[in-house]
mmJSON file of the N, C-alpha and C atoms, coordinates in Angstrom:
{"data_MODEL":{"atom_site":{
"group_PDB":["ATOM","ATOM","ATOM","ATOM","ATOM","ATOM","ATOM","ATOM","ATOM","ATOM","ATOM","ATOM","ATOM","ATOM","ATOM","ATOM","ATOM","ATOM","ATOM","ATOM","ATOM","ATOM","ATOM","ATOM","ATOM","ATOM","ATOM","ATOM","ATOM","ATOM","ATOM","ATOM","ATOM","ATOM","ATOM","ATOM","ATOM","ATOM","ATOM","ATOM","ATOM","ATOM","ATOM","ATOM","ATOM","ATOM","ATOM","ATOM","ATOM","ATOM","ATOM","ATOM","ATOM","ATOM","ATOM","ATOM","ATOM","ATOM","ATOM","ATOM","ATOM","ATOM","ATOM","ATOM","ATOM","ATOM","ATOM","ATOM","ATOM","ATOM","ATOM","ATOM","ATOM","ATOM","ATOM","ATOM","ATOM","ATOM","ATOM","ATOM","ATOM","ATOM","ATOM","ATOM","ATOM","ATOM","ATOM","ATOM","ATOM","ATOM","ATOM","ATOM","ATOM","ATOM","ATOM","ATOM","ATOM","ATOM","ATOM","ATOM","ATOM","ATOM","ATOM","ATOM","ATOM","ATOM","ATOM","ATOM","ATOM","ATOM","ATOM","ATOM","ATOM","ATOM","ATOM","ATOM","ATOM","ATOM","ATOM","ATOM","ATOM","ATOM","ATOM","ATOM","ATOM","ATOM","ATOM","ATOM","ATOM","ATOM","ATOM","ATOM","ATOM","ATOM","ATOM","ATOM","ATOM","ATOM","ATOM","ATOM","ATOM","ATOM","ATOM","ATOM","ATOM","ATOM","ATOM","ATOM","ATOM","ATOM","ATOM","ATOM","ATOM","ATOM","ATOM","ATOM","ATOM","ATOM","ATOM","ATOM","ATOM","ATOM","ATOM","ATOM","ATOM","ATOM","ATOM","ATOM","ATOM","ATOM","ATOM","ATOM","ATOM","ATOM","ATOM","ATOM","ATOM","ATOM","ATOM","ATOM","ATOM","ATOM","ATOM","ATOM","ATOM","ATOM","ATOM","ATOM","ATOM","ATOM","ATOM","ATOM","ATOM","ATOM","ATOM","ATOM","ATOM","ATOM"],
"id":[1,2,3,4,5,6,7,8,9,10,11,12,13,14,15,16,17,18,19,20,21,22,23,24,25,26,27,28,29,30,31,32,33,34,35,36,37,38,39,40,41,42,43,44,45,46,47,48,49,50,51,52,53,54,55,56,57,58,59,60,61,62,63,64,65,66,67,68,69,70,71,72,73,74,75,76,77,78,79,80,81,82,83,84,85,86,87,88,89,90,91,92,93,94,95,96,97,98,99,100,101,102,103,104,105,106,107,108,109,110,111,112,113,114,115,116,117,118,119,120,121,122,123,124,125,126,127,128,129,130,131,132,133,134,135,136,137,138,139,140,141,142,143,144,145,146,147,148,149,150,151,152,153,154,155,156,157,158,159,160,161,162,163,164,165,166,167,168,169,170,171,172,173,174,175,176,177,178,179,180,181,182,183,184,185,186,187,188,189,190,191,192,193,194,195,196,197,198],
"type_symbol":["N","C","C","N","C","C","N","C","C","N","C","C","N","C","C","N","C","C","N","C","C","N","C","C","N","C","C","N","C","C","N","C","C","N","C","C","N","C","C","N","C","C","N","C","C","N","C","C","N","C","C","N","C","C","N","C","C","N","C","C","N","C","C","N","C","C","N","C","C","N","C","C","N","C","C","N","C","C","N","C","C","N","C","C","N","C","C","N","C","C","N","C","C","N","C","C","N","C","C","N","C","C","N","C","C","N","C","C","N","C","C","N","C","C","N","C","C","N","C","C","N","C","C","N","C","C","N","C","C","N","C","C","N","C","C","N","C","C","N","C","C","N","C","C","N","C","C","N","C","C","N","C","C","N","C","C","N","C","C","N","C","C","N","C","C","N","C","C","N","C","C","N","C","C","N","C","C","N","C","C","N","C","C","N","C","C","N","C","C","N","C","C","N","C","C","N","C","C"],
"label_atom_id":["N","CA","C","N","CA","C","N","CA","C","N","CA","C","N","CA","C","N","CA","C","N","CA","C","N","CA","C","N","CA","C","N","CA","C","N","CA","C","N","CA","C","N","CA","C","N","CA","C","N","CA","C","N","CA","C","N","CA","C","N","CA","C","N","CA","C","N","CA","C","N","CA","C","N","CA","C","N","CA","C","N","CA","C","N","CA","C","N","CA","C","N","CA","C","N","CA","C","N","CA","C","N","CA","C","N","CA","C","N","CA","C","N","CA","C","N","CA","C","N","CA","C","N","CA","C","N","CA","C","N","CA","C","N","CA","C","N","CA","C","N","CA","C","N","CA","C","N","CA","C","N","CA","C","N","CA","C","N","CA","C","N","CA","C","N","CA","C","N","CA","C","N","CA","C","N","CA","C","N","CA","C","N","CA","C","N","CA","C","N","CA","C","N","CA","C","N","CA","C","N","CA","C","N","CA","C","N","CA","C","N","CA","C","N","CA","C","N","CA","C","N","CA","C","N","CA","C","N","CA","C"],
"label_alt_id":[null,null,null,null,null,null,null,null,null,null,null,null,null,null,null,null,null,null,null,null,null,null,null,null,null,null,null,null,null,null,null,null,null,null,null,null,null,null,null,null,null,null,null,null,null,null,null,null,null,null,null,null,null,null,null,null,null,null,null,null,null,null,null,null,null,null,null,null,null,null,null,null,null,null,null,null,null,null,null,null,null,null,null,null,null,null,null,null,null,null,null,null,null,null,null,null,null,null,null,null,null,null,null,null,null,null,null,null,null,null,null,null,null,null,null,null,null,null,null,null,null,null,null,null,null,null,null,null,null,null,null,null,null,null,null,null,null,null,null,null,null,null,null,null,null,null,null,null,null,null,null,null,null,null,null,null,null,null,null,null,null,null,null,null,null,null,null,null,null,null,null,null,null,null,null,null,null,null,null,null,null,null,null,null,null,null,null,null,null,null,null,null,null,null,null,null,null,null],
"label_comp_id":["UNK","UNK","UNK","UNK","UNK","UNK","UNK","UNK","UNK","UNK","UNK","UNK","UNK","UNK","UNK","UNK","UNK","UNK","UNK","UNK","UNK","UNK","UNK","UNK","UNK","UNK","UNK","UNK","UNK","UNK","UNK","UNK","UNK","UNK","UNK","UNK","UNK","UNK","UNK","UNK","UNK","UNK","UNK","UNK","UNK","UNK","UNK","UNK","UNK","UNK","UNK","UNK","UNK","UNK","UNK","UNK","UNK","UNK","UNK","UNK","UNK","UNK","UNK","UNK","UNK","UNK","UNK","UNK","UNK","UNK","UNK","UNK","UNK","UNK","UNK","UNK","UNK","UNK","UNK","UNK","UNK","UNK","UNK","UNK","UNK","UNK","UNK","UNK","UNK","UNK","UNK","UNK","UNK","UNK","UNK","UNK","UNK","UNK","UNK","UNK","UNK","UNK","UNK","UNK","UNK","UNK","UNK","UNK","UNK","UNK","UNK","UNK","UNK","UNK","UNK","UNK","UNK","UNK","UNK","UNK","UNK","UNK","UNK","UNK","UNK","UNK","UNK","UNK","UNK","UNK","UNK","UNK","UNK","UNK","UNK","UNK","UNK","UNK","UNK","UNK","UNK","UNK","UNK","UNK","UNK","UNK","UNK","UNK","UNK","UNK","UNK","UNK","UNK","UNK","UNK","UNK","UNK","UNK","UNK","UNK","UNK","UNK","UNK","UNK","UNK","UNK","UNK","UNK","UNK","UNK","UNK","UNK","UNK","UNK","UNK","UNK","UNK","UNK","UNK","UNK","UNK","UNK","UNK","UNK","UNK","UNK","UNK","UNK","UNK","UNK","UNK","UNK","UNK","UNK","UNK","UNK","UNK","UNK"],
"label_asym_id":["A","A","A","A","A","A","A","A","A","A","A","A","A","A","A","A","A","A","A","A","A","A","A","A","A","A","A","A","A","A","A","A","A","A","A","A","A","A","A","A","A","A","A","A","A","A","A","A","A","A","A","A","A","A","A","A","A","A","A","A","A","A","A","A","A","A","A","A","A","A","A","A","A","A","A","A","A","A","A","A","A","A","A","A","A","A","A","A","A","A","A","A","A","A","A","A","A","A","A","A","A","A","A","A","A","A","A","A","A","A","A","A","A","A","A","A","A","A","A","A","A","A","A","A","A","A","A","A","A","A","A","A","A","A","A","A","A","A","A","A","A","A","A","A","A","A","A","A","A","A","A","A","A","A","A","A","A","A","A","A","A","A","A","A","A","A","A","A","A","A","A","A","A","A","A","A","A","A","A","A","A","A","A","A","A","A","A","A","A","A","A","A","A","A","A","A","A","A"],
"label_entity_id":["1","1","1","1","1","1","1","1","1","1","1","1","1","1","1","1","1","1","1","1","1","1","1","1","1","1","1","1","1","1","1","1","1","1","1","1","1","1","1","1","1","1","1","1","1","1","1","1","1","1","1","1","1","1","1","1","1","1","1","1","1","1","1","1","1","1","1","1","1","1","1","1","1","1","1","1","1","1","1","1","1","1","1","1","1","1","1","1","1","1","1","1","1","1","1","1","1","1","1","1","1","1","1","1","1","1","1","1","1","1","1","1","1","1","1","1","1","1","1","1","1","1","1","1","1","1","1","1","1","1","1","1","1","1","1","1","1","1","1","1","1","1","1","1","1","1","1","1","1","1","1","1","1","1","1","1","1","1","1","1","1","1","1","1","1","1","1","1","1","1","1","1","1","1","1","1","1","1","1","1","1","1","1","1","1","1","1","1","1","1","1","1","1","1","1","1","1","1"],
"label_seq_id":[1,1,1,2,2,2,3,3,3,4,4,4,5,5,5,6,6,6,7,7,7,8,8,8,9,9,9,10,10,10,11,11,11,12,12,12,13,13,13,14,14,14,15,15,15,16,16,16,17,17,17,18,18,18,19,19,19,20,20,20,21,21,21,22,22,22,23,23,23,24,24,24,25,25,25,26,26,26,27,27,27,28,28,28,29,29,29,30,30,30,31,31,31,32,32,32,33,33,33,34,34,34,35,35,35,36,36,36,37,37,37,38,38,38,39,39,39,40,40,40,41,41,41,42,42,42,43,43,43,44,44,44,45,45,45,46,46,46,47,47,47,48,48,48,49,49,49,50,50,50,51,51,51,52,52,52,53,53,53,54,54,54,55,55,55,56,56,56,57,57,57,58,58,58,59,59,59,60,60,60,61,61,61,62,62,62,63,63,63,64,64,64,65,65,65,66,66,66],
"pdbx_PDB_ins_code":[null,null,null,null,null,null,null,null,null,null,null,null,null,null,null,null,null,null,null,null,null,null,null,null,null,null,null,null,null,null,null,null,null,null,null,null,null,null,null,null,null,null,null,null,null,null,null,null,null,null,null,null,null,null,null,null,null,null,null,null,null,null,null,null,null,null,null,null,null,null,null,null,null,null,null,null,null,null,null,null,null,null,null,null,null,null,null,null,null,null,null,null,null,null,null,null,null,null,null,null,null,null,null,null,null,null,null,null,null,null,null,null,null,null,null,null,null,null,null,null,null,null,null,null,null,null,null,null,null,null,null,null,null,null,null,null,null,null,null,null,null,null,null,null,null,null,null,null,null,null,null,null,null,null,null,null,null,null,null,null,null,null,null,null,null,null,null,null,null,null,null,null,null,null,null,null,null,null,null,null,null,null,null,null,null,null,null,null,null,null,null,null,null,null,null,null,null,null],
"Cartn_x":[10.482,9.613,9.866,10.01,10.153,8.78,8.53,7.269,7.518,6.6,6.714,6.26,6.805,6.41,4.917,4.31,2.879,2.078,2.641,1.981,0.623,-0.178,-1.546,-1.59,-2.302,-2.492,-3.458,-3.111,-3.986,-5.011,-6.137,-7.127,-7.106,-6.946,-6.812,-7.845,-8.158,-8.935,-7.952,-7.694,-6.702,-7.342,-6.654,-7.104,-5.999,-6.278,-5.336,-3.982,-3.971,-2.713,-2.377,-2.949,-2.677,-3.676,-3.722,-4.659,-5.133,-6.296,-6.868,-6.881,-6.442,-6.406,-7.81,-8.349,-9.67,-9.549,-8.482,-8.21,-6.698,-6.252,-4.82,-4.092,-2.87,-1.978,-0.609,0.347,1.7,2.073,1.178,1.489,0.21,0.382,-0.656,-0.024,-0.843,-0.352,-0.496,0.573,0.551,-0.503,-1.37,-2.465,-1.977,-0.765,-0.248,0.729,1.726,2.792,2.529,1.634,1.385,2.426,3.366,4.425,3.836,4.334,3.916,4.663,3.926,4.494,4.28,5.358,5.193,4.522,3.643,2.902,3.811,4.937,5.823,6.585,6.507,7.147,6.133,4.857,3.808,3.82,4.048,4.122,3.216,2.75,2.028,0.706,-0.38,-1.697,-2.62,-3.764,-4.793,-5.999,-6.39,-7.587,-8.821,-8.858,-10.009,-10.196,-9.104,-9.192,-9.084,-8.644,-8.454,-7.533,-6.34,-5.359,-3.955,-3.068,-1.685,-0.757,0.391,1.403,2.775,3.61,4.921,5.944,5.843,6.854,6.174,6.897,6.309,6.081,6.926,6.748,5.441,5.182,3.939,2.729,2.807,1.708,1.44,2.497,2.351,1.737,2.226,1.693,0.201,-0.18,-1.584,-2.435,-1.928,-2.675,-2.851,-1.824,-1.883,-2.772,-2.885,-3.71,-5.166,-5.467,-6.78,-7.73],
"Cartn_y":[11.839,12.946,13.262,14.499,14.931,15.241,14.727,15.01,16.069,16.974,17.948,17.271,17.677,17.045,17.187,18.215,18.452,18.098,17.261,16.917,16.281,16.377,15.866,14.469,13.563,12.223,12.266,11.567,11.452,10.355,10.446,9.368,8.774,7.461,6.802,5.703,5.404,4.214,3.275,2.126,1.173,0.247,0.083,-0.793,-1.803,-2.778,-3.865,-3.367,-2.365,-1.911,-0.457,0.082,1.47,1.964,3.262,3.861,5.199,5.615,6.908,7.783,9.019,9.958,10.524,10.317,10.846,12.171,12.289,13.507,13.705,14.837,15.076,15.18,14.693,14.74,14.283,14.235,13.841,12.432,11.759,10.411,9.653,8.34,7.517,6.85,6.255,5.62,4.11,3.386,1.925,1.428,0.528,0.017,-0.833,-1.364,-2.237,-1.513,-0.85,-0.24,1.209,1.87,3.29,4.2,3.623,4.401,5.246,6.471,7.338,6.927,6.737,6.301,7.41,8.036,9.04,8.395,9.114,8.545,8.012,8.676,8.201,6.935,6.521,5.28,4.18,4.464,3.491,2.381,1.152,0.012,-1.148,-1.165,-2.322,-1.898,-2.567,-2.267,-3.454,-3.424,-4.439,-3.798,-4.348,-3.867,-4.234,-5.453,-5.913,-5.104,-4.862,-4.144,-2.63,-2.178,-0.75,-0.134,-0.765,-0.244,-0.4,0.473,0.516,-0.173,-0.646,-1.301,-0.723,-0.599,0.025,-0.879,-2.188,-3.108,-4.349,-5.104,-6.345,-7.37,-7.371,-8.295,-8.006,-6.726,-6.346,-6.701,-6.47,-6.792,-8.298,-9.1,-10.551,-11.027,-10.501,-10.879,-10.527,-9.348,-8.94,-9.861,-10.252,-11.145,-12.528,-13.021,-14.345,-14.372,-13.239,-13.165,-12.841,-12.758,-12.626,-11.697],
"Cartn_z":[-40.475,-40.094,-38.623,-38.318,-36.936,-36.365,-35.177,-34.507,-33.459,-33.361,-32.289,-31.0,-29.863,-28.6,-28.325,-28.883,-28.687,-29.925,-30.793,-32.049,-31.839,-32.863,-32.819,-33.431,-32.784,-33.321,-34.494,-35.549,-36.712,-36.45,-37.127,-37.133,-38.522,-38.615,-39.903,-40.069,-41.333,-41.67,-42.342,-41.723,-42.218,-43.238,-44.37,-45.448,-45.741,-46.6,-46.864,-47.38,-48.203,-48.8,-48.497,-47.481,-47.131,-46.106,-45.98,-45.034,-45.57,-45.087,-45.471,-44.228,-44.391,-43.27,-43.071,-41.883,-41.534,-40.793,-40.012,-39.257,-39.248,-39.759,-39.914,-38.584,-38.598,-37.456,-37.908,-36.985,-37.389,-36.947,-36.206,-35.722,-35.38,-35.146,-34.537,-33.322,-32.488,-31.262,-31.395,-31.087,-31.111,-30.124,-30.587,-29.767,-28.594,-28.679,-27.628,-26.711,-27.306,-26.504,-26.116,-26.839,-26.584,-27.216,-27.952,-28.617,-29.742,-29.864,-30.969,-32.235,-33.321,-34.595,-35.62,-36.113,-37.172,-38.385,-39.048,-40.17,-41.266,-41.503,-42.571,-42.185,-40.923,-40.484,-40.168,-40.334,-40.042,-41.087,-40.649,-41.559,-41.149,-39.902,-39.381,-38.768,-39.197,-38.648,-38.889,-38.225,-38.406,-39.068,-40.206,-40.891,-40.058,-39.539,-38.757,-37.482,-36.765,-35.49,-35.645,-36.819,-37.075,-36.019,-35.868,-34.925,-35.486,-35.04,-35.509,-34.522,-35.047,-34.228,-34.554,-33.536,-33.693,-34.362,-34.175,-34.711,-35.286,-36.123,-36.641,-35.525,-34.515,-33.391,-32.644,-32.42,-31.732,-32.59,-33.903,-34.803,-34.801,-34.837,-34.82,-33.513,-32.401,-31.091,-30.999,-31.488,-31.456,-32.315,-33.482,-34.377,-33.744,-33.09,-32.474,-31.242,-30.57,-29.358,-29.663,-30.936,-31.48,-30.926],
"occupancy":[1.0,1.0,1.0,1.0,1.0,1.0,1.0,1.0,1.0,1.0,1.0,1.0,1.0,1.0,1.0,1.0,1.0,1.0,1.0,1.0,1.0,1.0,1.0,1.0,1.0,1.0,1.0,1.0,1.0,1.0,1.0,1.0,1.0,1.0,1.0,1.0,1.0,1.0,1.0,1.0,1.0,1.0,1.0,1.0,1.0,1.0,1.0,1.0,1.0,1.0,1.0,1.0,1.0,1.0,1.0,1.0,1.0,1.0,1.0,1.0,1.0,1.0,1.0,1.0,1.0,1.0,1.0,1.0,1.0,1.0,1.0,1.0,1.0,1.0,1.0,1.0,1.0,1.0,1.0,1.0,1.0,1.0,1.0,1.0,1.0,1.0,1.0,1.0,1.0,1.0,1.0,1.0,1.0,1.0,1.0,1.0,1.0,1.0,1.0,1.0,1.0,1.0,1.0,1.0,1.0,1.0,1.0,1.0,1.0,1.0,1.0,1.0,1.0,1.0,1.0,1.0,1.0,1.0,1.0,1.0,1.0,1.0,1.0,1.0,1.0,1.0,1.0,1.0,1.0,1.0,1.0,1.0,1.0,1.0,1.0,1.0,1.0,1.0,1.0,1.0,1.0,1.0,1.0,1.0,1.0,1.0,1.0,1.0,1.0,1.0,1.0,1.0,1.0,1.0,1.0,1.0,1.0,1.0,1.0,1.0,1.0,1.0,1.0,1.0,1.0,1.0,1.0,1.0,1.0,1.0,1.0,1.0,1.0,1.0,1.0,1.0,1.0,1.0,1.0,1.0,1.0,1.0,1.0,1.0,1.0,1.0,1.0,1.0,1.0,1.0,1.0,1.0,1.0,1.0,1.0,1.0,1.0,1.0],
"B_iso_or_equiv":[0.0,0.0,0.0,0.0,0.0,0.0,0.0,0.0,0.0,0.0,0.0,0.0,0.0,0.0,0.0,0.0,0.0,0.0,0.0,0.0,0.0,0.0,0.0,0.0,0.0,0.0,0.0,0.0,0.0,0.0,0.0,0.0,0.0,0.0,0.0,0.0,0.0,0.0,0.0,0.0,0.0,0.0,0.0,0.0,0.0,0.0,0.0,0.0,0.0,0.0,0.0,0.0,0.0,0.0,0.0,0.0,0.0,0.0,0.0,0.0,0.0,0.0,0.0,0.0,0.0,0.0,0.0,0.0,0.0,0.0,0.0,0.0,0.0,0.0,0.0,0.0,0.0,0.0,0.0,0.0,0.0,0.0,0.0,0.0,0.0,0.0,0.0,0.0,0.0,0.0,0.0,0.0,0.0,0.0,0.0,0.0,0.0,0.0,0.0,0.0,0.0,0.0,0.0,0.0,0.0,0.0,0.0,0.0,0.0,0.0,0.0,0.0,0.0,0.0,0.0,0.0,0.0,0.0,0.0,0.0,0.0,0.0,0.0,0.0,0.0,0.0,0.0,0.0,0.0,0.0,0.0,0.0,0.0,0.0,0.0,0.0,0.0,0.0,0.0,0.0,0.0,0.0,0.0,0.0,0.0,0.0,0.0,0.0,0.0,0.0,0.0,0.0,0.0,0.0,0.0,0.0,0.0,0.0,0.0,0.0,0.0,0.0,0.0,0.0,0.0,0.0,0.0,0.0,0.0,0.0,0.0,0.0,0.0,0.0,0.0,0.0,0.0,0.0,0.0,0.0,0.0,0.0,0.0,0.0,0.0,0.0,0.0,0.0,0.0,0.0,0.0,0.0,0.0,0.0,0.0,0.0,0.0,0.0],
"pdbx_formal_charge":[null,null,null,null,null,null,null,null,null,null,null,null,null,null,null,null,null,null,null,null,null,null,null,null,null,null,null,null,null,null,null,null,null,null,null,null,null,null,null,null,null,null,null,null,null,null,null,null,null,null,null,null,null,null,null,null,null,null,null,null,null,null,null,null,null,null,null,null,null,null,null,null,null,null,null,null,null,null,null,null,null,null,null,null,null,null,null,null,null,null,null,null,null,null,null,null,null,null,null,null,null,null,null,null,null,null,null,null,null,null,null,null,null,null,null,null,null,null,null,null,null,null,null,null,null,null,null,null,null,null,null,null,null,null,null,null,null,null,null,null,null,null,null,null,null,null,null,null,null,null,null,null,null,null,null,null,null,null,null,null,null,null,null,null,null,null,null,null,null,null,null,null,null,null,null,null,null,null,null,null,null,null,null,null,null,null,null,null,null,null,null,null,null,null,null,null,null,null],
"auth_seq_id":[1,1,1,2,2,2,3,3,3,4,4,4,5,5,5,6,6,6,7,7,7,8,8,8,9,9,9,10,10,10,11,11,11,12,12,12,13,13,13,14,14,14,15,15,15,16,16,16,17,17,17,18,18,18,19,19,19,20,20,20,21,21,21,22,22,22,23,23,23,24,24,24,25,25,25,26,26,26,27,27,27,28,28,28,29,29,29,30,30,30,31,31,31,32,32,32,33,33,33,34,34,34,35,35,35,36,36,36,37,37,37,38,38,38,39,39,39,40,40,40,41,41,41,42,42,42,43,43,43,44,44,44,45,45,45,46,46,46,47,47,47,48,48,48,49,49,49,50,50,50,51,51,51,52,52,52,53,53,53,54,54,54,55,55,55,56,56,56,57,57,57,58,58,58,59,59,59,60,60,60,61,61,61,62,62,62,63,63,63,64,64,64,65,65,65,66,66,66],
"auth_comp_id":["UNK","UNK","UNK","UNK","UNK","UNK","UNK","UNK","UNK","UNK","UNK","UNK","UNK","UNK","UNK","UNK","UNK","UNK","UNK","UNK","UNK","UNK","UNK","UNK","UNK","UNK","UNK","UNK","UNK","UNK","UNK","UNK","UNK","UNK","UNK","UNK","UNK","UNK","UNK","UNK","UNK","UNK","UNK","UNK","UNK","UNK","UNK","UNK","UNK","UNK","UNK","UNK","UNK","UNK","UNK","UNK","UNK","UNK","UNK","UNK","UNK","UNK","UNK","UNK","UNK","UNK","UNK","UNK","UNK","UNK","UNK","UNK","UNK","UNK","UNK","UNK","UNK","UNK","UNK","UNK","UNK","UNK","UNK","UNK","UNK","UNK","UNK","UNK","UNK","UNK","UNK","UNK","UNK","UNK","UNK","UNK","UNK","UNK","UNK","UNK","UNK","UNK","UNK","UNK","UNK","UNK","UNK","UNK","UNK","UNK","UNK","UNK","UNK","UNK","UNK","UNK","UNK","UNK","UNK","UNK","UNK","UNK","UNK","UNK","UNK","UNK","UNK","UNK","UNK","UNK","UNK","UNK","UNK","UNK","UNK","UNK","UNK","UNK","UNK","UNK","UNK","UNK","UNK","UNK","UNK","UNK","UNK","UNK","UNK","UNK","UNK","UNK","UNK","UNK","UNK","UNK","UNK","UNK","UNK","UNK","UNK","UNK","UNK","UNK","UNK","UNK","UNK","UNK","UNK","UNK","UNK","UNK","UNK","UNK","UNK","UNK","UNK","UNK","UNK","UNK","UNK","UNK","UNK","UNK","UNK","UNK","UNK","UNK","UNK","UNK","UNK","UNK","UNK","UNK","UNK","UNK","UNK","UNK"],
"auth_asym_id":["A","A","A","A","A","A","A","A","A","A","A","A","A","A","A","A","A","A","A","A","A","A","A","A","A","A","A","A","A","A","A","A","A","A","A","A","A","A","A","A","A","A","A","A","A","A","A","A","A","A","A","A","A","A","A","A","A","A","A","A","A","A","A","A","A","A","A","A","A","A","A","A","A","A","A","A","A","A","A","A","A","A","A","A","A","A","A","A","A","A","A","A","A","A","A","A","A","A","A","A","A","A","A","A","A","A","A","A","A","A","A","A","A","A","A","A","A","A","A","A","A","A","A","A","A","A","A","A","A","A","A","A","A","A","A","A","A","A","A","A","A","A","A","A","A","A","A","A","A","A","A","A","A","A","A","A","A","A","A","A","A","A","A","A","A","A","A","A","A","A","A","A","A","A","A","A","A","A","A","A","A","A","A","A","A","A","A","A","A","A","A","A","A","A","A","A","A","A"],
"auth_atom_id":["N","CA","C","N","CA","C","N","CA","C","N","CA","C","N","CA","C","N","CA","C","N","CA","C","N","CA","C","N","CA","C","N","CA","C","N","CA","C","N","CA","C","N","CA","C","N","CA","C","N","CA","C","N","CA","C","N","CA","C","N","CA","C","N","CA","C","N","CA","C","N","CA","C","N","CA","C","N","CA","C","N","CA","C","N","CA","C","N","CA","C","N","CA","C","N","CA","C","N","CA","C","N","CA","C","N","CA","C","N","CA","C","N","CA","C","N","CA","C","N","CA","C","N","CA","C","N","CA","C","N","CA","C","N","CA","C","N","CA","C","N","CA","C","N","CA","C","N","CA","C","N","CA","C","N","CA","C","N","CA","C","N","CA","C","N","CA","C","N","CA","C","N","CA","C","N","CA","C","N","CA","C","N","CA","C","N","CA","C","N","CA","C","N","CA","C","N","CA","C","N","CA","C","N","CA","C","N","CA","C","N","CA","C","N","CA","C","N","CA","C","N","CA","C","N","CA","C","N","CA","C"],
"pdbx_PDB_model_num":[1,1,1,1,1,1,1,1,1,1,1,1,1,1,1,1,1,1,1,1,1,1,1,1,1,1,1,1,1,1,1,1,1,1,1,1,1,1,1,1,1,1,1,1,1,1,1,1,1,1,1,1,1,1,1,1,1,1,1,1,1,1,1,1,1,1,1,1,1,1,1,1,1,1,1,1,1,1,1,1,1,1,1,1,1,1,1,1,1,1,1,1,1,1,1,1,1,1,1,1,1,1,1,1,1,1,1,1,1,1,1,1,1,1,1,1,1,1,1,1,1,1,1,1,1,1,1,1,1,1,1,1,1,1,1,1,1,1,1,1,1,1,1,1,1,1,1,1,1,1,1,1,1,1,1,1,1,1,1,1,1,1,1,1,1,1,1,1,1,1,1,1,1,1,1,1,1,1,1,1,1,1,1,1,1,1,1,1,1,1,1,1,1,1,1,1,1,1]
}}}
């Protein structure tokens, strides 16, 4: 998915096996790195914290840092 430079961030509700779009947009922002993640590439998130992560390494680090 191509993101426009002025694209709108989506608001999501993260669940164990997916997410529900609460507010439409073309990306979410990684809670740790601030990187924009296109929705079709979003693979890592925390259900408990309700936040997205750009990479598995970032997701693991966030989980370990509790």
